[in-house]
C-alpha positions, 0 to 999 in steps of 0.5 A: 554337745558330747553326744556319741562320745565314749565317756566312761562310767565313774566307779569308786576307787574301792571297787577298782582296787578290789576288782584288780586285786581279785583279777591278779590273785585269781585270773582263771576264776573269772569270765565275761559272764556277770552272773558267774563273776557275781557268784565268785565274788560272793565266795571270795569276799565275805563282807561286801554288801550286795551293792558292792558285790555287784559293782565289783562283779560288773567291773571284773566282767568289764576288765575280762571283756577288755582283756579278751578284746586286746588278746584278739587284736594282738593275735589278728594279723595287722598286715595283709598278705601281698597280692601276687600279680599274674604277669 
């Protein structure tokens, strides 16, 4: 059984493409907060349904969280400072 294995969520291509396009066009307008992203998607996209808006907002939130984790991983030094011996 695949219990505990990190399987991803299935999202339709329209959600992914729209979210990535919005992230490219307005990178500073989105945060890791779903509610703020939902309001921003509502302002930027007029014709999306409630279901589509929530899916896009959720995916944008996931992308921002992933982006922040990657930035944090690259700024954290991977090498430890050498330990000086007392001799």
